[in-house]
N, C-alpha and C positions, 0 to 999 in steps of 0.2 A: 550656575547662574540663578540668582533669586528670581522667582516667577514674576515678581512685581515689575522687573525690568522689561520683560516681554509684554506684560500687561500695559505698561506705560507707553511702549512703542506702538502697540495696537490702538490705544486711545488716540495717539497722535495721527495714526493712519486714517482713522475714521473721519478726520477733518478734510481728507481729500476725497474727491469724487471717485477716484480709482483706488482707494485705500485697500479694499479687499484684494484686488489684483496685485497690488504691491506686496501685500502680506503673503501672497502665494508664490512669489518669485523664488525665494530660497529653495523651495521644494523642487522647482523646475531646473535647478542648476545641476542636479544629478544627471549624468549622461544616459543613465538607464531610465530616466523619468517616464518617457512615453511607453516603453516596454512594460514597466511596472504598473502603469495605469491600466493597460490592456489586461495584463494578467490578473490584477486585483478585481477590476470590474467584471471580467469574464467569469472568473471562478466564483465570485460572490453571487453573481446573477444566476449561474448554473446551480450553485448550492441551494439557493432559495427555491428555484424552479423545481428541482428534484424532490422537494419536500411536499409538493402539492399533487393533486390528481386533477388533470384537466384534459379535455378533448381538443387537441389542436386542429383537428379536421373541421371543427365548427368555426374556425377563424376567430378565436376569442379576442376580447378587448382588454388591454392592460393599462394600468395607471402607475407611473413611477413618481413618487414624491421625493424630490431632491436630485436634480440632474447633476449638479456639480460642474466640473470643468470638462466633462467628456460625455459623449453619447454612445459609448461602447455598449453599455448595459441595455438601453432600449433597442439598439441595433441588433444585439444578440437575440432579444425577444422576437424581433421582426424576422430574423433568419430562422428561428425555431418554428415559426408558423403563426404567430399572433397576427390577426387581421389588421389591427391598428394599435399603436402604442402612443399614449399621451405621457409626456415627461414634463415635469414642472419644477420651477425653482424661484427663489426670491430675486435672483440676479441672473442676467443673461451672460454667463461666463464661458460658454462653449465657443471655441475658436476654430475656424475652418482649417487654418494652417496646421494647428496642433492635431486636429482630427486626421489630416492626410498623413502625418507622421505615425499616428497610432494605427491607421488602417493597414499599413504594411505588416505590422505585427499580428493583427487579427487574421490576416490572410496567410495563415500557416496551417500545416496539416494537423497539428495537435489540437487546434481549436476547431477547424472545419470538421474533423472526425467526430468530435463530441457533439457539435450542433447537429450533424447528420444523424447520429445514433439516437439522439433524444427528440429531434424534431420531425417534421413531415416532409422535408425536402431532401433530395438525394445530394450526394457530394458534388456532382456535376452542376446541379442547379444552384447550390450555394456558391460555388466558385464563379458561376456566371453572374450571379447577383453582385458579388464582391467586385468582379471585373467592371460591371456597369457603374457601381458606386465610385470606383477609382477614376472613372472618366468624368464624373460630375465636376462642374466648375465652381460650385458654390455650396454652402451648407444647406441653403433652401432646397436645392435640387436633390441633395442626398436625402433630406427629410421627406421630400415629396415621393421619391422613388421607394423608400422603405416604409412609407405610410406612418411616419412618426410626426406627431404634433408636439412642438416644443413651445411651451408657454412660460415666459420669463420676462418680467416678474409676473407671478400668478396671483389670482384671488380664487376663493371658493366659488364665487359667481361665474368666473370664466371657465372653470372646470365644468360646472353645471351646464353652461351654454354649449360646451363642446360635446360632452357625453355625461350620462349619469347612471349608466347600467354596466358595471364592469365585471369581468370574469376573474380578474386578478389585480390586486393592488400590492405594491411593494415599496420598501425604502431601505437604504443602506446607510447606517450611522448618520441619521438626519434628525430623528426625534429629540435627541439631547440638546439640539440647538433651537428648539421651538418652545416659546413660553407656554406655561400650563393652560392659560386661558384659550390660546389658539389650539392646543392639543385637544382640549375638551370639545371644541367645535368640530375639529377634524375627525375625531373618533365618532361623533354623532353622524357625520356625513358618511363615514365608512359603512355604517349600518344601512343607510339609504342607497349609497352607490353600489354596494356589492350585491351581486345576484345571489339568490338562495342557493345554498350548498357550494358556494364558491369561496376562494381563499384570499386572505390578506396576510403577507409575511413581512416581518420587519426586524432588522438587526439594529440594535441600539448599543451605543458605547456609554457606559455608566461612570467613566473615570474623569478625573481632572485633566484637561488637555494641556495644562502647563507642565504636567509630568511626562508628556510625550517626548520621544527622542527627537533630537535636532540640536542646532547650535544654541538654542535658547532654553534647552531642557533644564529644569531644576531637579537635580539628582538627589537632593536632600529630602524632598517631600514625599509623603505617601501618595499613591495614586488616587486616594480619596481625600486629599488635603482640603479641597473646597467645602467639605462638610463641616469644617471647624468654624466657619465664619457666619456672622449675621447677614441677613439679606441686604442691609444698608451698606455694610463693608464690602460685600461681594459685588454689589451693583456699582460702587465707586470704581473698583478696579476692572470689572469685567462686564459692566452693563452697557455694552456696545455691540453692534452687529457683527463685528469681527470675532470678538472673544466670548460672546455669550454662550453659556451652557446652563441648563435649568437645574442641575444638581439632583436629579431624580433617579431613584433606583428602579429595579424591575418591578417592585411592589406597586409603584404608582401606575405603571402601564397595565399591570394585571388588574388593578381596580377599574381602570377606564374601560378595558374590554368587557369586564363583567357587568359594569353599569349599563353598557350599551347592548347587552344581550348578544355579544359576539363570543362564540365558544372557542376557548383556547385548547387546540388539539395537542399542542406540545410547546414547551418552553425549554430552550437549550441554553443553559447558563455556562459561561466560559471564563476562565482565568488564563490569559494568554501571555502574561509577562510576570517577571518576579514581583512579589508583593512586599510592600512596607506597611506593616500593620498600623491602622489608626484605631486607637482605643475608643470604645464606645462613649466614655465620659468626655471625649473631645468633640463629640457631635453637638453642634449648636441647636438650641431649642427652635430656632426659625426653620430648620430643616424638618423637624417633626410636624410643624404646622401645615406643611404642604400636603399631608396625607389625611384622608377623610377618617380613617381610624388609626389609632396609635400603632406605629410600626415596631416590630422587633428590631432593636438597634443593631444586632449582629447581622441581620439580613440586609441592612443598608450598605454594607461593604462586602457582601458575599460574592458578588459577580462583577467582573470588569466589563464584560460584554455579554449580550444575550440575544437570542432570536426567538420571536413569537411566531408560531404557525397557528393561524386563527381562521375559523370557518363561520360563515353566516348561516 
C-alpha cells in the first residue's frame, strides 16, 4: 500500500481530539499485544540499564523521556531500586485497565529473576511489591506506591519544578519524533539535569515509519524513503503530531551531544531488518541543511537504529 494512503488517514485522524488513540487501535488488536508490550519495554529498559554504572543503594533518581502507552519501563526501574522515577510524555496515554493486563505478564519468574539479579531487592520483596501493586485500585495509587511521577503533557519547566538533578536519563525510540528546535533545548537541559559522572542512554529509530510492518506498510519503499523529499513536501504529508518524524540520522545526535559537552561513551548502531538501498543521489538537499557541517551521504543511511550511551 502506498505510504501516502496511511499518511492521509493520519492527517484525518489529527482532526479528532482522540486521533492518536484511534491511530494506535490496530496495534492493540493483536491478542498478544499486552504480552508483547511487557517483553519489549522490559528488555529494552534492562538493556539500557545494563550499559551504565550506577549505585542503586543510593536510591538514585531517573528521568524517562517518552512514556508512551505503558508504565512498565518506569516500574521496572522502581523495582530495580531507583528511589524515584519521573516519566514524561506529550500526551497522557497510559490506561489503568491496560496496565492491569500487562502486570500479570510482568509478574513472571523470568522477569522477577532478572530484576532481583540486577537490582537491590530480593525476589521475595519484588513479589511482595508486585502483589501490593496488583491490589491498587487506580493508576494514581500504583504511581504513588512505586514513587513514579507521571507528567503528561509535560514541559521543560514542569520537569525543572519536579526535579533537576538526575542520576539517569533515558528514552526509547522517542527522539525521532521530536523537532530539531526542541531537541536542541532538551540536550542543553541534559547537561544541566544530569549529575556529574552520571549517564544518559537513548535508543533512536532512524528509519521512515511508513516502511514499518503492519496493514498499511508500503513494501515498495526503502526504509530511508523519507530522505528523498523536500521539507515542504514532507510537511504536507507528515507534518502532524501522529505522523511526524524529524528524518535525522545518528550524525545529528552525535553533534548535539558534543556541542553540549556530553561524552559519548559508546554508540551502538544496528540494522535490524532487510534493507532496500536508497542511492545517495536521491537524498534531497533539504536533508543536508539540517546538519551544522556537511554530512557524509553514505552515513545518513548507515544505521536503522542506534543507542547512545553518554556520560556527563
